[in-house]
N, C-alpha and C positions, 0 to 999 in steps of 0.2 A: 793866266787860264786860272788858278787858284780862287782868284776873287770870285770867277765869273763864277766855277761850280759852288763856291760857297753860298752867293747871292742865288741861284738855285734852289742848293737845298733850303735856307732862308726861306722862301719863296713856297717851295713844297710842302713845308712847316705848318709855315701862315695856313695855305689853301685848305692844308688836313682840319688844321683848330675851327678855323673860320665853316669848312664843313661837318664837322664833327656839332660846334654850335649851334650850327641849323635842326641837325637833326633830333638833336638832345643837350639841352643847354644845359639842365643839371649834372648831366652824368659827364661829360667836357669839365665841366666847373672841378666835379668831384675828381675827374681825374688827374686836372693843372694842379689843384691842389697837393694829392699825392705827389705827381711828381715833382712840386720844388719841396717840400720836406723830405723825400727820397736825394735830390742832388744835396741839398740844406747838411742833412745827414752823413754826405760820404762827402762832401770837401774840406773836410778839415785832413780828409787820409790826404786827397789827391794834395792837398797843399804841401803835407810834407810829402808826397813823392816829390812833387818839383824841387823841395827843397837838395831832397836830396841827388834829382839830377844835378840840380844846380852846385853843388858838394863833390859832385863826381867830374861835372867840366874844371872846375877850379883845383880840387889839389889832385886829381888823376890826370895822370900823362897819357897823351896817344903810344909813347913807348910804354909802360906798366901794364896798357888797355892790349898793346899789340903782345910783350911779354903771357900774359895769362891767356889770352881768348883771340891769338890773333891765328888767322889760314894755319901759318908757318909749324903753330904746335898741333897740329896733327889731332889725334884723338884727345889728346889731354883738354885743346880749348873746351871743346862741349863737354868733356869731363867736369876740368870746373864751373862752365858755365850750368852744368845740371845741380851742382853741389850747392848753387851762389839761388840759382831759381830754385832750388828743393825746397831752401828756406823764407822764401820772402813769402808775404802774407798780402790778403789784399784783393782786389778785383783786377782782374788779366787785364783789362785797360790801360792800367797803369804802367805796366809795364811796357806800354808801346814805346812813349816819350824814349825811356831809358833805353828800349831797343836803337832805336834812331840818334840817339850821342853817339851810343859804341861803337852802331856800324860809322860813322861820320869818323871816329876816335882809331878807327883801325881793325877792330873785331869783325872775327871773320863770318860769313850766315849760318854758318853751321852751330859756331859757340852761341851766336845770335836767336838762333830760332832754337836751339836745345833749352836756353834761359827762359822762351816766354815758353815754351811749353811745358817744362817744370816750377814752374810757377802758377800753370793754371793746372796742373795734374798731381805732382809730386805730392806737396801736402804733409812736410815733415811736422810741423807745430799744431797740427789735428792731428798728430799720430797716436800720445798717449789716450787722447780722449777716443779715436776709434780701436787703439787696444780696448779699453773698457769697454764699451759698447761692443762692437763686434768678434769680439778672440783676438789674440795675437798672432797665430797663425794666418786666419786670413787678412789683418791690420799689416804684418810685416813681409806677407806674400803682393798684397798690394801695392805697397812701398815699393818694391823692392822690381814687380814688374814696369811700375809707371817709371820709376828711375832709367831705370836699363834701355825700357823704349822711350824716354824723354831723349838720351844718346841717340839712339839708333833712328829716330826720329827726327833728329836733328842734322844728322850727317848726313840722311838722304836730303832734306831738303838742301841742305848747302850742296851737296851733290846737283843737285833736280837744277837749282839759281844758280 
């Protein structure tokens, strides 16, 4: 199933590139160069994420993950996940492989959903810049609301799934 799905996606991608080349060769070549440049610039970050995932798989046992992010921890698991996700930086797509590993090792759905939402929305690392540009009241209000809402949404998703 996965191989078939991947082959279909590859075929569609190639078909779209060919159609784009037929329509405008110059614009397609320009777009492919931009895509290649973007891919190469983000590659070091993705390598770092996969190294981090490897370290989690080797160093962090399922017992530790379950004790911090397991479903039996109640609201503490999403709260812990919000803290971890809130300090993470990088593209949201980098959180998905980490989420898969955490789910396989016993983390609860609510905690993993919270981690992804917090990774995308909370932005603790950018908070000092936000305070400087938008003012402390706005920045802290936005940060607090996104932190709390990431936990609420994670819990709701955990309940729904």
